[in-house]
N, C-alpha and C positions, 0 to 999 in steps of 0.2 A: 520512792520506789520502799515499800518492806522487805529487806533480805531477811529476816525470820519465817516467810513464807516461803515451805521447799520445794515450790515450785517454783520460786525466784532462784532459789539457791540451785538448782538444777539449773537455769538459764544461766547463771553468775559462772560456775562450774565450768559448759557449754563453751562460753565466751570466753574464757580462763585459756580453756585446751588450744580453741580453733587460733587465738589473739598469738598464743604461745608457740604455734607451728609457725602461724610466717613470720612471727620475731625469728626464728631457729633456720627458715629458708635465706630471711638477711643476711644473717649470720655468715650462713655457708657460702653465698653468693660474694661475699665482701673478702671470707679468705680464699677463694675461687679469683679472684679477682690478686688478689692481692700474691699469691703463691706461684699462678702463673705468671703475671707480669716481670715478680724478679726469677721464672724460668727462662723466659725469652727475652729478658737482657740478659743473661746467662749466658742461654744460645746465641743469639744473634753474635754477642762478643767473640767466641768458640768459632764463629765463621760457619755454622751448623745449622742448622734448624731442625733442630729434634723437640723444639717445643712444642709444638702445634700436635706430638701425639699422646703426651696428656695431659692437655689441652683438650683434645679432642676424646678423650675415655669419660672424665672429671666432670667437663661439661653434657656430656649424657650423663652421667649422675643427678646432678643439679637440674638437668631438664625434668623427669623423672621426679624429682624431690620435687620440683615446681607447678609441675600437672597432679600429684597428687595432694599437696597444698592447696592450690588457687584452684582449682576441677573440683576434685573430690569434697574439699569444705565447702565451698563453694566462695561467693563471693569475691594498702599501704602505709617509717611509721615507725611510732613508739610502742610499745606495748599497748601504755593507757589508752591510747587514741580508740586502737584495734581490739581492747578490751570491750571498751566503750558503745563504740561500729557494732561489734556482734554481739553488746548486750541490745544495743536497739531491734538488730534486725530480727533473733530470739525474741523479742516481743511483739515483735509486728507477728511472726510467723504464728504465734500460740494466741493471736489476738490479744495482748493486753495495754 
């Protein structure tokens, strides 16, 4: 693949953007799980079950983020593998 071609550069840029968005969702999901696990332990150790409320609110935000990333952008994973997958998909879409 000749990356000096402007069309290939555009495909590569778009593939990196999409892969970066997916990687951002993975980080968001990992932080959600980590923080809410700690909150759940604190909540249950105090005998109250308040941790469900931040989990529901944040979970809604994670769901919306996921819908945007996975449905709007189309199409998991280390970032390089995602970049390669997006590059291949874009090349197929553009008949190259």
